[in-house]
VEXKOLDREN-915524 format. One record per residue: chain; z, x, y of N, C-alpha, C in turn; residue number from 1. Coordinates in Angstrom, 1 decimal. Each point is the difference from the previous one (the first is absolute). Layout:
BEGIN
unit,n.zz,n.xx,n.yy,ca.zz,ca.xx,ca.yy,c.zz,c.xx,c.yy,pos
A,Z,X,Y,Z,X,Y,Z,X,Y,NUM
...
//
This chain:
BEGIN
unit,n.zz,n.xx,n.yy,ca.zz,ca.xx,ca.yy,c.zz,c.xx,c.yy,pos
A,1.2,16.6,27.1,-0.9,-1.1,0.3,-1.3,0.1,-0.7,1
A,-0.6,1.2,0.1,-1.3,0.3,-0.6,0.1,-0.1,-1.5,2
A,1.1,0.5,-0.6,0.2,0.0,-1.4,0.0,-1.4,-0.5,3
A,0.8,-0.8,0.8,0.1,-1.4,-0.4,-1.3,-0.7,0.0,4
A,-0.9,0.3,1.0,-1.3,-0.7,0.2,-0.9,0.5,-1.2,5
A,0.1,1.3,-0.4,-0.8,0.5,-1.1,0.4,-0.6,-1.3,6
A,1.3,-0.3,-0.2,0.6,-0.6,-1.2,-0.5,-1.4,-0.1,7
A,0.0,-0.7,1.2,-0.5,-1.4,0.1,-1.5,-0.1,-0.4,8
A,-0.8,0.9,0.5,-1.4,0.1,-0.1,-0.3,0.3,-1.5,9
A,0.8,0.9,-0.6,-0.2,0.2,-1.4,0.2,-1.2,-0.8,10
A,1.1,-0.6,0.3,0.4,-1.3,-0.8,-1.1,-1.1,0.1,11
A,-0.6,-0.2,1.3,-1.0,-1.0,0.2,-1.3,0.4,-0.8,12
A,-0.2,1.3,0.0,-1.3,0.4,-0.6,0.2,-0.1,-1.6,13
A,1.1,0.3,-0.5,0.2,-0.1,-1.5,0.0,-1.5,-0.4,14
A,0.6,-0.8,0.8,0.0,-1.5,-0.3,-1.4,-0.5,0.0,15
A,-0.9,0.6,0.9,-1.3,-0.6,0.2,-0.9,0.5,-1.3,16
A,0.2,1.1,-0.5,-0.9,0.5,-1.0,0.6,-0.2,-1.5,17
A,1.3,-0.4,-0.1,0.7,0.0,-1.2,-0.7,-0.9,-1.1,18
A,-0.3,-1.2,0.5,-0.6,-1.1,-1.0,-1.4,0.5,-0.5,19
A,-0.7,0.9,0.6,-1.2,0.5,-0.6,0.0,0.8,-1.2,20
A,1.3,0.7,-0.2,0.1,0.8,-1.2,0.7,-0.6,-1.2,21
A,0.8,-1.1,0.3,0.7,-0.7,-1.0,0.2,-1.4,0.3,22
A,-0.2,-0.9,-0.9,0.2,-1.4,0.3,0.5,-0.8,-1.2,23
A,0.4,-1.2,0.3,0.5,-0.8,-1.0,-1.1,-0.7,-0.8,24
A,0.0,0.1,-1.3,-1.1,-0.6,-0.8,0.6,-1.5,-0.3,25
A,1.3,-0.1,-0.3,0.6,-1.3,-0.2,1.4,0.0,0.3,26
A,0.6,-1.1,0.4,1.4,-0.2,0.1,0.4,-1.3,-0.5,27
A,0.8,-0.1,-1.1,0.2,-1.2,-0.7,1.5,-0.2,-0.1,28
A,0.4,-1.3,-0.1,1.4,-0.4,0.0,0.4,-0.9,-1.2,29
A,1.1,0.2,-0.6,0.5,-0.9,-1.1,1.5,-0.4,0.3,30
A,0.2,-1.3,-0.1,1.4,-0.5,0.2,0.6,-0.5,-1.3,31
A,-0.8,0.3,-1.2,0.5,-0.4,-1.1,0.3,1.2,-1.1,32
A,0.3,1.1,0.6,0.3,1.1,-0.9,-1.2,0.7,-0.5,33
A,-1.2,-0.2,0.5,-1.3,0.6,-0.4,-0.8,-0.7,-0.9,34
A,0.4,-1.3,-0.3,-0.8,-0.8,-0.9,-1.4,-0.4,0.6,35
A,0.1,-0.4,1.2,-1.2,-0.3,0.8,0.0,0.8,1.3,36
A,-1.3,0.3,0.6,-0.2,0.8,1.1,-0.8,-0.8,1.0,37
A,0.3,0.1,1.4,-0.8,-0.7,0.9,-0.3,0.9,1.3,38
A,-1.1,-0.2,0.7,-0.2,0.6,1.2,0.8,-0.6,1.1,39
A,0.4,-1.3,-0.1,0.8,-0.7,1.0,1.4,0.7,0.1,40
A,0.4,0.1,1.3,1.4,0.5,0.3,1.0,-0.8,-0.7,41
A,1.1,0.7,-0.4,1.1,-0.7,-0.8,0.6,-1.1,0.7,42
A,0.2,-1.1,-0.7,0.8,-1.2,0.5,1.2,-0.1,-1.0,43
A,1.2,0.3,0.5,1.2,0.0,-0.8,0.8,-1.3,0.1,44
A,0.3,-0.7,-1.0,0.6,-1.2,0.0,1.4,0.0,-0.7,45
A,0.8,-1.0,0.3,1.2,-0.1,-0.6,0.9,1.2,0.3,46
A,0.6,0.6,-1.1,0.9,1.1,0.2,-0.6,1.3,-0.2,47
A,-1.4,0.0,-0.4,-0.8,1.2,-0.2,-0.2,0.9,1.3,48
A,0.4,1.2,-0.1,-0.2,0.9,1.1,-0.7,1.3,-0.4,49
A,-0.8,-0.1,-1.2,-0.6,1.2,-0.5,-1.6,-0.3,-0.3,50
A,-0.8,1.1,0.2,-1.3,-0.1,-0.3,-0.5,1.4,-0.4,51
A,-1.2,0.1,-0.7,-0.5,1.2,-0.3,-1.4,0.2,0.9,52
A,-0.1,1.2,0.5,-1.2,0.3,0.7,-0.7,1.1,-0.8,53
A,-1.4,-0.2,-0.2,-0.8,0.9,-0.7,-1.1,0.5,0.9,54
A,-0.1,1.3,0.1,-1.0,0.6,1.0,-1.0,0.9,-0.6,55
A,-1.3,-0.1,0.1,-1.0,0.9,-0.4,-0.6,0.5,1.2,56
A,-0.5,1.3,-0.1,-0.7,0.6,1.1,-1.2,0.7,-0.5,57
A,-0.9,0.3,1.1,-1.3,0.8,-0.3,0.0,1.1,1.1,58
A,-0.2,1.2,-0.5,-0.2,1.2,0.9,-1.4,0.3,0.3,59
A,-0.2,0.5,1.2,-1.5,0.4,0.4,0.1,1.5,0.6,60
A,1.0,0.8,-0.5,0.1,1.3,0.6,0.0,1.0,-1.0,61
A,-0.9,1.1,0.2,-0.2,1.0,-1.1,0.5,1.3,0.4,62
A,1.0,0.0,1.1,0.7,1.2,0.4,1.3,0.3,-0.8,63
A,0.4,1.2,-0.1,1.1,0.4,-0.8,1.3,-0.5,0.6,64
A,0.9,-0.5,-0.7,1.3,-0.5,0.5,1.1,0.9,-0.3,65
A,1.1,-0.1,0.8,1.2,0.9,-0.1,0.9,-0.6,-1.1,66
A,1.1,0.6,-0.3,1.0,-0.4,-0.9,-0.6,-0.6,-1.4,67
A,-1.1,0.8,-0.4,-0.6,-0.4,-1.2,-0.6,-1.3,0.1,68
A,-0.3,-0.5,1.1,-0.7,-1.3,0.2,0.9,-1.2,-0.2,69
A,1.2,0.0,0.4,0.8,-1.1,-0.2,-0.4,-1.2,0.9,70
A,-0.3,-1.1,-0.6,-0.4,-1.3,0.8,1.2,-0.9,0.0,71
A,0.5,-0.4,1.1,1.2,-0.8,0.1,-0.4,-1.4,0.4,72
A,0.8,-0.9,-0.5,-0.1,-1.5,0.4,1.4,-0.5,0.2,73
A,0.2,-0.7,1.2,1.3,-0.4,0.4,-0.1,-1.4,0.7,74
A,1.1,-0.7,0.0,0.0,-1.2,0.7,1.2,0.1,1.1,75
A,-0.3,-0.6,1.1,1.0,0.1,1.1,0.3,-1.3,0.6,76
A,1.2,-0.1,0.6,0.4,-1.3,0.7,0.9,0.4,1.1,77
A,0.2,-0.9,1.0,0.8,0.3,1.1,1.5,-0.3,-0.3,78
A,0.2,-0.9,-1.0,1.4,-0.3,-0.4,0.2,0.6,-1.4,79
A,1.2,0.4,-0.2,0.4,0.5,-1.4,-0.2,-1.1,-1.0,80
A,-0.2,0.5,-1.3,-0.2,-0.9,-1.1,0.5,0.6,-1.2,81
A,0.4,-0.8,-1.1,0.8,0.4,-1.1,-0.7,1.1,-0.7,82
A,-1.3,0.1,-0.2,-0.7,1.0,-0.7,-0.4,1.2,0.8,83
A,0.3,0.1,1.3,-0.4,1.1,0.8,0.8,1.2,-0.2,84
A,-0.5,1.2,0.4,0.7,1.2,-0.1,0.5,0.5,1.3,85
A,0.1,-0.9,1.0,0.6,0.3,1.3,-1.1,0.6,1.0,86
A,0.5,0.5,1.1,-0.9,0.6,1.0,-0.2,1.5,-0.4,87
A,-1.1,0.6,0.5,-0.4,1.3,-0.2,-0.6,0.7,1.2,88
A,0.3,1.2,0.1,-0.6,0.8,1.1,0.0,-0.6,1.4,89
A,1.3,-0.6,0.3,0.2,-0.5,1.3,-0.8,-1.3,0.2,90
A,-0.7,-0.5,-1.0,-0.7,-1.3,0.2,0.9,-1.2,0.2,91
A,-0.4,-0.9,0.8,0.8,-1.2,0.2,-0.3,-1.1,-1.2,92
A,-0.9,0.4,-0.9,-0.4,-0.9,-1.0,0.8,0.3,-1.3,93
A,0.1,-1.0,-0.9,0.6,0.2,-1.3,-1.2,0.0,-1.1,94
A,0.2,0.9,-0.9,-1.1,0.4,-0.9,0.3,-0.2,-1.4,95
A,-1.0,-0.4,-0.8,0.1,0.0,-1.5,-1.1,0.8,-0.5,96
A,0.1,0.9,-0.9,-1.1,0.7,-0.6,-0.4,-0.8,-1.3,97
A,-1.2,0.3,-0.4,-0.5,-0.7,-1.3,0.9,0.3,-1.2,98
A,-0.1,-0.8,-1.0,1.0,0.0,-1.1,-0.1,1.4,-0.8,99
A,-1.1,0.6,0.0,-0.3,1.3,-0.7,0.0,1.2,0.9,100
A,0.6,-0.1,1.2,-0.1,1.1,1.0,0.5,1.2,-0.5,101
A,1.0,0.0,-0.7,0.6,1.3,-0.5,-0.5,0.5,-1.2,102
A,-1.0,-0.7,-0.6,-0.9,0.5,-0.9,-1.3,0.3,0.6,103
A,0.0,1.0,0.7,-1.1,0.3,1.0,-1.4,0.0,-0.6,104
A,-0.9,-0.8,0.6,-1.4,0.1,-0.4,-0.7,1.1,1.0,105
A,-0.6,1.0,-0.6,-0.6,1.0,0.9,-1.4,0.4,-0.5,106
A,-0.8,0.5,0.9,-1.3,0.5,-0.2,-0.4,0.9,1.1,107
A,-0.9,1.0,-0.3,-0.4,0.9,1.0,-0.8,-0.6,1.1,108
A,-0.8,-1.0,-0.5,-0.9,-0.8,0.9,0.2,-1.4,-0.1,109
A,-0.3,-0.7,1.1,0.3,-1.5,0.0,-0.8,-0.7,-1.1,110
A,0.6,-0.8,-0.8,-0.5,-0.7,-1.1,-1.0,-1.1,0.6,111
A,-1.1,-0.1,-0.6,-1.0,-1.0,0.5,0.3,-1.4,-0.7,112
A,0.8,0.0,-1.0,0.2,-1.3,-0.8,1.3,-0.6,0.4,113
A,0.0,-1.3,0.3,1.3,-0.6,0.3,1.1,0.2,-1.0,114
A,1.2,0.3,0.5,1.1,0.2,-0.8,1.1,-1.1,0.4,115
A,0.6,-0.8,-0.9,0.9,-1.0,0.5,1.4,0.6,0.3,116
A,0.7,-0.4,1.0,1.3,0.2,0.3,0.8,-1.3,0.0,117
A,1.2,0.0,-0.5,0.7,-1.3,-0.1,1.3,0.2,0.6,118
A,0.5,-1.1,0.7,1.2,-0.1,0.8,0.8,-1.2,-0.5,119
A,1.2,0.0,-0.6,0.8,-1.1,-0.2,1.0,-0.2,1.2,120
A,-0.5,-1.0,0.8,0.6,0.0,1.4,1.1,-1.2,-0.1,121
A,1.2,0.5,0.3,1.2,-1.0,0.0,0.5,-0.3,1.4,122
A,-0.1,-1.3,0.5,0.5,-0.3,1.4,1.3,-0.8,-0.2,123
A,0.7,0.1,-1.1,1.3,-0.6,-0.2,1.1,0.9,0.6,124
A,1.2,-0.5,-0.3,1.1,0.7,0.6,0.3,1.4,-0.8,125
A,0.4,1.0,0.7,0.4,1.3,-0.6,1.4,0.2,0.4,126
A,1.0,0.2,-1.1,1.3,0.3,0.3,0.2,1.4,0.3,127
A,1.1,0.4,0.7,0.4,1.4,0.3,0.0,0.8,-1.2,128
A,-0.8,1.0,-0.1,0.1,1.0,-1.1,-0.6,-0.6,-1.3,129
A,-0.6,-1.1,0.1,-0.7,-0.6,-1.2,-1.1,0.9,-0.6,130
A,-0.8,0.5,0.9,-1.1,1.0,-0.3,0.2,1.3,0.5,131
A,-0.6,1.0,-0.6,-0.1,1.4,0.5,-1.3,0.5,0.1,132
A,-0.2,1.0,0.9,-1.3,0.5,0.2,-0.5,0.7,-1.3,133
A,-1.1,-0.3,-0.5,-0.4,0.7,-1.2,-0.2,1.4,-0.1,134
A,-0.1,0.6,1.2,-0.2,1.5,0.0,1.4,0.7,0.5,135
A,0.7,-0.5,1.0,1.2,0.6,0.5,1.2,-0.6,-0.6,136
A,-0.1,-1.2,-0.6,1.4,-0.5,-0.6,0.8,-0.7,1.1,137
A,-0.4,0.1,1.3,0.9,-0.6,1.0,0.0,-1.5,0.0,138
A,1.2,-0.6,0.1,0.0,-1.5,-0.1,-0.5,-0.7,1.3,139
A,-0.6,-1.1,-0.2,-0.7,-0.7,1.1,1.1,-1.0,0.6,140
A,-0.1,-0.3,1.2,0.9,-0.9,0.6,-0.3,-1.4,-0.3,141
A,0.9,-1.0,0.3,-0.3,-1.4,-0.3,-1.1,-0.5,1.0,142
A,-0.7,-1.0,-0.5,-1.0,-0.7,1.0,-0.1,-1.4,-0.5,143
A,-0.1,-1.0,0.9,-0.1,-1.4,-0.4,-1.3,-0.4,-0.5,144
A,0.0,-1.1,-0.8,-1.3,-0.5,-0.5,-0.9,-0.5,1.2,145
A,-1.3,0.1,-0.2,-0.8,-0.5,1.1,0.0,-1.6,0.1,146
A,0.2,-0.5,1.2,0.0,-1.4,0.3,-1.4,-0.7,-0.2,147
A,-0.1,-1.3,-0.1,-1.2,-0.6,0.0,-0.9,0.2,1.3,148
A,-1.3,0.2,-0.2,-0.8,0.2,1.2,-1.1,1.0,-0.4,149
A,-0.8,0.6,0.9,-1.1,1.0,-0.2,0.5,1.2,0.3,150
A,-0.2,1.0,-0.8,0.4,1.4,0.1,-1.1,1.0,-0.2,151
A,-0.2,0.9,0.9,-1.2,0.9,0.0,0.3,1.4,-0.6,152
A,-0.9,0.5,-0.8,0.1,1.2,-0.6,-1.3,0.8,0.1,153
A,0.1,1.3,-0.1,-1.2,0.9,-0.1,-0.1,0.8,-1.2,154
A,-1.2,0.2,-0.6,-0.2,0.8,-1.1,-0.7,1.3,0.6,155
A,0.5,1.2,-0.5,-0.7,1.2,0.5,-0.5,0.8,-1.1,156
A,-1.2,0.5,0.1,-0.6,1.0,-0.9,-0.2,1.3,0.7,157
A,0.4,1.1,-0.5,-0.2,1.2,0.7,-0.1,1.3,-0.9,158
A,-0.6,1.0,0.6,0.0,1.3,-0.6,-0.2,1.0,1.1,159
A,0.0,1.3,-0.3,-0.1,1.1,0.9,-1.1,0.9,-0.3,160
A,-0.8,0.4,1.0,-1.1,1.0,-0.3,0.6,1.4,0.1,161
A,-0.7,0.9,-0.5,0.5,1.4,-0.1,-0.1,0.7,1.4,162
A,-1.0,-0.4,0.8,-0.2,0.7,1.2,0.3,-1.0,1.2,163
A,0.3,0.6,1.2,0.4,-0.9,1.1,-1.4,-0.5,0.6,164
A,0.2,-1.0,0.8,-1.3,-0.6,0.7,-0.1,0.9,1.3,165
A,-1.3,0.1,0.4,-0.2,0.8,1.2,0.7,-0.5,1.3,166
A,0.1,-1.3,0.0,0.6,-0.6,1.2,1.4,0.3,0.2,167
A,0.8,0.3,-1.1,1.4,0.4,0.0,0.3,1.2,-0.7,168
A,-0.4,1.1,0.6,0.1,1.3,-0.8,1.5,0.5,-0.3,169
A,0.9,-0.6,0.8,1.5,0.4,-0.3,0.5,-0.6,-1.2,170
A,-0.7,-1.0,-0.6,0.4,-0.6,-1.3,-0.5,0.9,-1.2,171
A,0.9,0.1,-1.0,-0.5,0.8,-1.1,-0.7,-0.8,-1.2,172
A,0.2,-1.3,0.2,-0.7,-0.9,-0.9,-0.4,-1.2,0.7,173
A,-1.0,-0.8,-0.6,-0.4,-1.2,0.6,0.2,-1.2,-0.8,174
A,0.8,-0.9,0.5,0.4,-1.3,-0.7,-1.2,-0.9,0.1,175
A,-0.4,-0.6,-1.1,-0.9,-1.0,-0.1,0.7,-1.3,-0.5,176
A,-0.1,-1.1,0.7,0.8,-1.2,-0.4,-0.8,-1.3,0.4,177
A,0.1,-0.9,-1.0,-0.7,-1.3,0.2,1.2,-1.0,-0.1,178
A,0.1,-1.1,0.8,1.0,-1.0,-0.1,-0.5,-1.4,-0.1,179
A,0.8,-0.9,-0.7,-0.4,-1.4,-0.1,1.2,-0.8,0.2,180
A,-0.1,-0.9,0.9,1.3,-0.8,0.4,-0.2,-1.3,-0.9,181
A,1.1,-0.6,-0.4,0.1,-1.2,-0.7,1.4,-0.7,0.3,182
A,0.0,-1.3,-0.3,1.3,-0.7,0.3,0.4,-0.7,-1.3,183
A,1.3,-0.3,0.0,0.7,-0.7,-1.1,0.6,-1.2,0.6,184
A,-0.3,-1.2,-0.5,0.6,-1.3,0.4,1.1,-0.4,-0.9,185
A,1.2,-0.2,0.5,1.0,-0.5,-0.8,0.3,-1.5,0.4,186
A,-0.2,-0.9,-0.9,0.2,-1.4,0.3,1.5,-0.4,0.1,187
A,0.2,-1.0,1.0,1.3,-0.5,0.2,0.2,-1.2,-0.9,188
A,0.9,0.0,-0.9,0.2,-1.1,-0.9,0.5,-1.3,0.7,189
A,0.6,0.2,1.1,0.6,-1.1,0.8,-1.0,-0.6,1.0,190
A,-1.1,0.8,0.2,-1.1,-0.5,1.0,-1.3,0.5,-0.6,191
A,-0.4,-0.4,-1.2,-1.1,0.7,-0.6,-1.3,-0.4,0.6,192
A,-1.0,0.9,0.0,-1.3,-0.3,0.5,-0.9,-0.4,-1.3,193
A,0.5,0.1,-1.2,-0.7,-0.3,-1.2,0.2,-1.5,-0.3,194
A,-1.1,-0.5,-0.6,0.1,-1.4,-0.4,0.9,-0.1,-1.4,195
//
């Protein structure tokens, strides 16, 4: 019981301080393959179920990071989607890493200059075994295309510090994470809200 309470307290504390060390400089969307970019959340019309998300961040932390300073950026949703890489670490969410995730960007200290991350997000249908995990080669199961309506996603920025935080001494590293929620609206061609 006490361990569960301490873990909860650590999580609350980390969530409270995370945004002070790293934050989103900009979050932009394109529904035309990257020709134009907008801050407005994506509005997908017709049969289009794809968009590109571009994320830039700014760091405010001068402490040394672990894993050669790997900074991660990921998108999550409660429903599976064609470009996701499935669930991880027992999470109920479905995750997609940035397009260049496996070409790792690393630095010993947090970069003070925004660096763009891009995601080609596909909310269309995925057939059984059509895609494989880029690292493990495991085939992904089938999932249906997203139906018309409003769908919510979260963008996560994260890195780990070399030393644990004092409030949670049983942890050997400290996760720093900032999140930004956004939604995607898919227009219904039979009952369109558009003029």
